[in-house]
C-alpha positions as CSV (number, residue, x, y, z in Angstrom):
1,M,-5.7,12.0,230.5
2,K,-2.5,11.5,232.6
3,G,-3.3,8.1,233.3
4,A,-4.0,7.3,229.5
5,R,-0.8,8.6,228.4
6,L,1.0,6.4,231.0
7,I,-0.5,3.1,229.8
8,P,1.1,3.4,226.3
9,L,4.4,4.2,228.0
10,A,4.1,1.2,230.2
11,L,3.2,-0.9,227.1
12,V,6.5,0.3,225.2
13,L,8.6,-0.3,228.2
14,G,7.3,-3.8,228.9
15,L,7.9,-4.6,225.1
16,A,11.3,-3.2,225.2
17,L,11.9,-5.3,228.3
18,A,10.6,-8.5,226.7
19,L,12.7,-7.9,223.7
20,A,15.9,-7.5,225.9
21,Q,14.9,-10.7,227.6
22,D,14.3,-12.6,224.4
23,G,17.6,-11.3,223.1
24,K,19.5,-12.5,226.0
25,A,17.9,-15.9,225.8
26,L,18.8,-16.1,221.9
27,Y,22.4,-14.9,222.6
28,G,22.7,-17.8,225.1
29,Q,21.3,-20.3,222.6
30,H,23.4,-19.2,219.6
31,C,26.1,-17.1,220.5
32,A,27.4,-17.9,224.2
33,S,29.2,-20.8,223.5
34,C,31.9,-18.9,221.4
35,H,31.8,-15.5,222.6
36,G,31.2,-16.1,226.3
37,A,28.2,-15.7,228.7
38,E,29.1,-12.0,229.1
39,G,30.2,-11.4,225.8
40,Q,34.0,-11.6,226.6
41,G,35.1,-13.8,223.7
42,I,38.2,-15.8,223.8
43,P,41.6,-13.9,223.9
44,G,43.3,-14.1,220.5
45,A,40.7,-16.6,219.1
46,I,37.1,-15.1,219.2
47,P,36.5,-11.4,219.5
48,P,34.6,-9.9,222.5
49,L,31.1,-8.3,221.8
50,A,30.7,-6.5,225.3
51,G,31.8,-2.9,224.7
52,N,32.5,-3.5,221.1
53,P,31.7,-0.5,219.0
54,R,30.6,-2.6,216.1
55,V,27.5,-3.9,218.0
56,Q,26.1,-0.5,218.0
57,D,25.3,-0.8,214.3
58,E,22.1,-3.1,214.4
59,A,22.4,-3.9,210.6
60,Y,26.1,-5.0,210.9
61,V,25.2,-7.4,213.7
62,V,22.1,-8.9,211.8
63,K,24.1,-9.4,208.7
64,A,27.2,-11.0,210.8
65,V,24.7,-13.3,212.4
66,R,22.7,-14.5,209.4
67,E,25.7,-14.3,206.8
68,G,28.6,-14.9,208.9
69,L,31.9,-13.0,209.1
70,S,35.8,-13.6,208.5
71,G,38.8,-11.9,209.5
72,P,41.0,-10.0,209.7
73,L,39.1,-8.1,212.2
74,E,40.5,-5.7,214.9
75,V,38.8,-5.1,218.3
76,G,40.5,-3.4,221.2
77,G,43.8,-3.5,219.3
78,V,43.7,-7.2,218.7
79,T,43.4,-8.8,215.3
80,Y,41.3,-11.9,214.9
81,Q,41.6,-14.1,211.7
82,G,39.0,-16.7,212.4
83,V,35.6,-17.2,210.7
84,M,32.3,-16.9,212.1
85,P,29.8,-19.4,210.4
86,P,26.5,-18.2,209.1
87,L,23.5,-18.9,211.2
88,P,20.7,-18.7,208.8
89,Q,18.4,-20.6,211.3
90,V,18.4,-17.3,213.2
91,S,15.4,-15.3,211.7
92,E,16.1,-11.5,211.0
93,A,13.7,-10.4,214.0
94,E,15.8,-12.8,216.2
95,A,19.1,-11.4,215.0
96,R,17.7,-8.0,215.9
97,A,16.8,-9.0,219.3
98,I,20.2,-10.3,219.8
99,A,21.6,-7.0,218.5
100,R,19.7,-5.0,221.1
101,Y,20.6,-7.1,223.9
102,L,24.5,-6.7,222.9
103,Q,23.8,-2.8,222.6
104,G,22.4,-2.9,226.1
105,L,25.6,-4.6,227.4
106,G,27.4,-1.2,226.7
107,G,30.4,0.3,228.7
108,A,34.0,-0.8,228.3
109,P,34.8,-4.3,226.9
110,A,34.2,-6.7,229.6
111,Q,37.4,-8.3,231.2
112,A,38.4,-11.1,229.1
113,A,39.0,-14.3,230.9
114,P,42.2,-16.1,230.2
115,A,42.2,-18.4,227.1
116,P,40.6,-21.6,228.3
117,Q,43.3,-24.5,228.7
118,V,41.6,-27.0,226.4
119,Q,43.6,-30.1,227.6
120,G,42.2,-32.4,224.8
121,D,43.9,-35.8,223.9
122,P,44.7,-35.7,220.3
123,A,45.1,-39.4,220.0
124,L,41.6,-40.0,221.4
125,G,40.4,-37.1,219.1
126,R,42.0,-38.8,216.1
127,A,40.1,-42.2,217.1
128,L,36.7,-40.4,217.4
129,Y,37.3,-38.5,214.2
130,L,37.9,-41.7,212.4
131,G,35.1,-43.6,214.3
132,Q,37.7,-46.2,215.7
133,K,36.0,-45.0,219.1
134,A,32.3,-44.5,219.1
135,L,30.9,-41.2,220.4
136,Q,29.2,-41.5,223.7
137,N,25.9,-40.2,222.5
138,G,25.7,-42.1,219.3
139,G,26.5,-39.6,216.7
140,A,28.3,-40.3,213.6
141,P,32.1,-39.8,213.4
142,C,33.5,-36.8,211.8
143,Q,34.9,-38.5,208.8
144,A,31.7,-39.6,207.6
145,C,31.2,-35.9,206.4
146,H,34.5,-34.5,206.5
147,T,38.2,-34.9,205.3
148,V,41.7,-34.3,207.1
149,A,44.8,-34.3,204.8
150,G,46.7,-37.7,205.2
151,V,44.1,-38.9,207.7
152,G,42.0,-42.0,206.9
153,F,42.8,-44.5,204.1
154,F,40.0,-43.5,201.9
155,G,40.0,-39.7,203.2
156,G,36.6,-39.3,204.3
157,G,33.2,-37.9,203.2
158,A,32.4,-34.9,201.0
159,L,29.3,-33.4,202.4
160,G,31.4,-31.2,204.8
161,K,34.4,-29.1,204.4
162,D,38.1,-30.1,204.6
163,L,39.2,-29.8,208.4
164,T,43.0,-29.7,207.8
165,D,43.1,-26.0,208.7
166,A,40.0,-25.7,210.7
167,A,41.9,-24.8,213.8
168,K,43.5,-21.7,211.9
169,R,39.9,-20.7,210.6
170,L,37.8,-21.2,213.6
171,G,39.5,-19.8,216.5
172,G,42.2,-22.3,217.4
173,E,41.6,-25.3,219.8
174,A,39.5,-23.4,222.1
175,G,37.2,-22.0,219.5
176,L,36.9,-25.4,217.9
177,A,36.1,-26.9,221.1
178,A,33.4,-24.4,221.7
179,L,31.8,-25.0,218.4
180,L,31.8,-28.7,218.7
181,E,29.8,-28.6,221.9
182,N,27.4,-26.2,220.4
183,P,27.5,-26.5,216.5
184,A,26.6,-23.2,214.6
185,F,26.4,-25.0,211.2
186,P,22.8,-26.0,210.3
187,V,23.8,-29.5,208.9
188,M,25.9,-30.4,211.9
189,R,23.3,-29.1,214.3
190,E,20.8,-31.3,212.7
191,A,23.0,-34.3,212.4
192,Y,24.0,-34.1,216.2
193,K,20.5,-33.2,217.3
194,G,19.9,-35.2,220.5
195,K,23.5,-36.8,220.1
196,P,25.6,-33.9,221.3
197,L,29.3,-34.4,221.7
198,T,30.5,-34.6,225.4
199,K,32.9,-31.8,226.9
200,E,35.7,-34.6,226.7
201,E,35.0,-35.7,223.1
202,A,34.9,-32.0,221.8
203,S,38.2,-31.0,223.6
204,A,39.9,-34.2,222.1
205,I,38.8,-33.6,218.6
206,A,39.7,-30.0,218.9
207,A,43.2,-31.0,220.0
208,F,43.5,-33.4,217.3
209,L,42.5,-30.9,214.5
210,A,44.7,-28.4,216.2
211,Q,47.6,-30.7,215.9
212,V,46.7,-31.6,212.3
213,S,46.9,-27.8,211.3
214,Q,50.3,-27.6,212.5
215,E,51.8,-30.4,210.8
216,A,53.4,-30.1,207.3
217,P,51.2,-30.6,204.2
218,R,51.2,-34.1,202.9
219,P,52.6,-34.9,199.4
220,A,50.3,-35.4,196.5
221,S,52.1,-38.8,196.0
222,L,50.7,-40.0,199.4
223,Y,47.2,-39.7,197.9
224,L,48.1,-41.0,194.6
225,G,49.6,-44.2,196.2
226,R,46.3,-44.6,198.3
227,F,44.2,-44.3,195.2
228,L,46.4,-46.8,193.2
229,V,46.1,-49.3,196.1
230,A,42.3,-48.7,196.3
231,G,41.9,-49.3,192.6
232,L,44.0,-52.6,192.6
233,L,42.0,-53.8,195.4
234,V,38.8,-53.0,193.5
235,L,40.1,-54.7,190.6
236,A,41.0,-57.9,192.4
237,L,37.4,-58.1,193.8
238,L,36.1,-57.6,190.3
239,L,38.3,-60.5,188.9
240,L,37.2,-62.7,191.8
241,Y,33.6,-61.9,191.4
242,Q,33.9,-62.8,187.6
243,A,35.8,-66.1,188.6
244,I,33.0,-67.0,190.8
245,L,30.4,-66.3,188.2
246,W,32.5,-68.3,185.6
247,Q,32.4,-71.4,187.9
248,L,28.8,-71.0,188.6
249,R,27.6,-70.7,185.0
250,P,25.6,-73.5,183.4
251,R,28.0,-75.8,181.4
252,S,27.4,-76.3,177.8
253,L,26.7,-79.5,176.1
254,A,30.3,-80.2,174.8
255,E,31.5,-79.5,178.2
256,R,29.3,-81.8,179.8
257,I,30.3,-84.7,177.3
258,R,33.9,-83.9,177.7
259,A,33.4,-84.2,181.7
260,Q,31.7,-87.6,181.0
261,L,34.6,-89.0,178.7
262,R,37.2,-88.1,181.4
263,R,35.5,-90.5,183.9
């Protein structure tokens, strides 16, 4: 009887260990790039999870993972203003496994490492953003889906959000670099599947976006002027097209007769 009682206990312990291992792997896949391998976060940009009392609420963690979260959020006396994007690709069961892993970290908050010094080149980042320099692994330039105020003649694509204030929303330069290396947004993950940004590219684009977020807003007249020039260019092309069609049209009988008389 004693041995029979020990078997279910061993099964429960084995299941708990398996769930913890799954949670750790899932955390590493979906969370560690921003929150750190030990849940230490990025000082002033991304809150720590180790020792964070909020992670003891499993429902809170599941909702944050699957629906996202935005500041202001205070952890350990520090206020964070960033935005955590939702991760709908993480199932509820997987989110619960992540929550259980975080609860297991316990103890005092992990010692936050110094904020990473992202030494990206904003000039290179601008060229990569616009597609003036190709990404090493063949990914599409950011401007194909996004806009940044005053950057690029035609503005950019409309599929993604405007990135003018992305650095303020997504944890500054360090937070952006982490997100670019391991995208949390489903559409971006799919777009760069098998074509990830290199560390240098992510740092450069993050530096460029951080620089843009600190610049003064562009006046509306700048965009009006660009649209006017673009409209005039399109009109000129249409007139040229019409002129070519006119020259290539079949001539009428009267026109042919007049042409013969001129000879």
